[in-house]
C-alpha positions in Angstrom: 72.6 8.0 -184.6 70.9 8.7 -187.9 73.0 9.6 -190.9 71.9 11.3 -194.1 73.1 11.1 -197.6 71.1 14.1 -199.0 69.7 17.3 -197.7 67.6 19.5 -199.9 64.6 21.9 -200.0 61.7 20.0 -201.5 58.5 21.5 -202.9 56.6 18.4 -204.2 57.0 15.6 -201.6 54.6 17.2 -199.1 51.6 19.0 -200.6 51.4 22.7 -199.8 54.6 22.7 -197.8 58.2 23.8 -198.3 60.2 21.0 -196.8 63.7 20.6 -195.5 64.2 17.0 -196.6 66.8 14.5 -195.4 67.4 11.1 -197.1 68.4 8.9 -194.2 71.1 6.2 -194.7 70.5 2.6 -193.8 67.2 1.5 -195.2 67.0 -2.3 -195.1 63.9 -2.8 -197.3 65.8 -3.0 -200.6 62.9 -2.2 -202.8 63.6 -3.1 -206.4 63.9 0.1 -208.4 64.4 2.4 -205.4 65.5 5.9 -206.5 67.8 6.2 -203.5 69.4 2.7 -203.3 72.8 4.5 -203.0 71.7 5.4 -199.4 71.2 1.8 -198.2 74.6 1.6 -196.4 74.0 2.8 -192.8 77.6 4.0 -192.2 77.7 6.5 -195.0 76.8 10.2 -195.1 76.7 12.9 -192.4 75.6 12.5 -188.8 72.2 14.1 -188.3 72.5 15.3 -184.8 70.1 17.6 -182.9 72.8 20.3 -183.0 73.1 20.0 -186.8 69.4 20.0 -187.3 68.9 23.0 -185.1 71.5 24.9 -187.1 69.7 24.1 -190.3 66.3 25.1 -188.8 67.8 28.4 -187.7 69.2 28.9 -191.2 65.8 28.3 -192.9 63.7 30.1 -190.3 60.6 31.5 -191.9 61.5 29.9 -195.3 60.4 26.3 -194.6 57.1 24.9 -193.2 58.0 21.2 -192.8 60.8 18.8 -192.1 60.7 15.6 -194.1 62.6 12.5 -193.3 63.0 10.0 -196.1 63.5 7.0 -193.8 64.9 6.7 -190.3 62.1 4.7 -188.7 64.6 1.9 -188.0 66.1 4.2 -185.3 62.9 5.4 -183.7 64.4 7.1 -180.6 66.8 9.1 -182.7 64.1 10.1 -185.2 61.6 11.0 -182.5 64.2 13.4 -181.0 64.6 15.1 -184.3 60.9 15.3 -184.9 60.3 16.9 -181.5 63.0 19.5 -182.3 61.3 20.3 -185.6 57.9 20.6 -184.0 59.2 22.8 -181.2 60.4 25.1 -184.0 56.8 25.3 -185.1 57.2 23.2 -188.2 55.1 20.4 -189.6 56.8 17.0 -189.9 56.7 14.2 -192.4 58.1 10.6 -192.7 58.4 8.7 -196.0 58.6 5.0 -195.1 58.3 1.8 -197.2 56.6 0.1 -194.2 52.9 -0.3 -194.1 52.7 1.4 -190.7 54.9 2.9 -187.9 54.7 3.0 -184.1 52.2 5.2 -182.4 55.1 7.0 -180.7 56.4 8.1 -184.1 52.9 9.0 -185.4 52.5 11.3 -182.4 55.4 13.4 -183.7 54.3 13.5 -187.3 52.0 15.7 -189.3 52.2 13.6 -192.4 53.1 10.0 -193.2 53.8 8.2 -196.5 53.6 4.4 -196.2 54.1 1.6 -198.6 57.0 0.0 -200.5 58.0 1.2 -204.0 56.5 -1.3 -206.5 57.4 -0.2 -210.0 54.4 -1.9 -211.5 52.1 0.2 -209.3 54.0 3.5 -209.4 54.4 6.2 -206.8 52.1 8.7 -205.3 51.5 10.3 -208.7 49.8 7.0 -209.9 46.2 6.2 -209.3 47.2 2.6 -209.0 49.9 3.0 -206.3 50.0 0.9 -203.2 51.5 3.9 -201.3 49.4 6.0 -199.0 50.0 9.7 -198.0 48.1 10.6 -194.9 47.6 13.9 -193.0 47.7 12.5 -189.5 46.0 15.5 -188.0 42.7 14.5 -189.6 43.6 10.9 -190.7 42.8 12.1 -194.3 44.4 10.3 -197.3 45.9 12.9 -199.6 47.0 10.8 -202.6 44.7 12.7 -204.9 46.9 15.8 -204.5 49.8 14.0 -206.3 47.8 12.6 -209.3 47.7 14.9 -212.3 44.4 15.1 -214.0 
């Protein structure tokens, strides 16, 4: 079962979307300089059950357009279940992962995917030098340019 340490409404992580965002506990990548290293312990936080997510989706009906998971790919069955629930509610879905790729089963349930470890010397999505890639999976279009300020 996935657990989360943070839940928030996010406006910047997914371009042109208002996202219900969950920081998932238990990431094992351990990227140096990670902004959410406090969430690395898998047994902390609140259980993110389908019942809990449905309650939140009902609460934010017509106010959000996307559900964002910051991690969770290490429990693909649990994540896929939550992604399907989100899509059934008519919402777009996004996963932020430090991996370079995820399974095709996960991608089938995603609208957007951010891949790549955090490397402080390269910066995040707002850096033209980042190693991270933000993709709209519907068109397989890289959207990094939407994060970089002119």
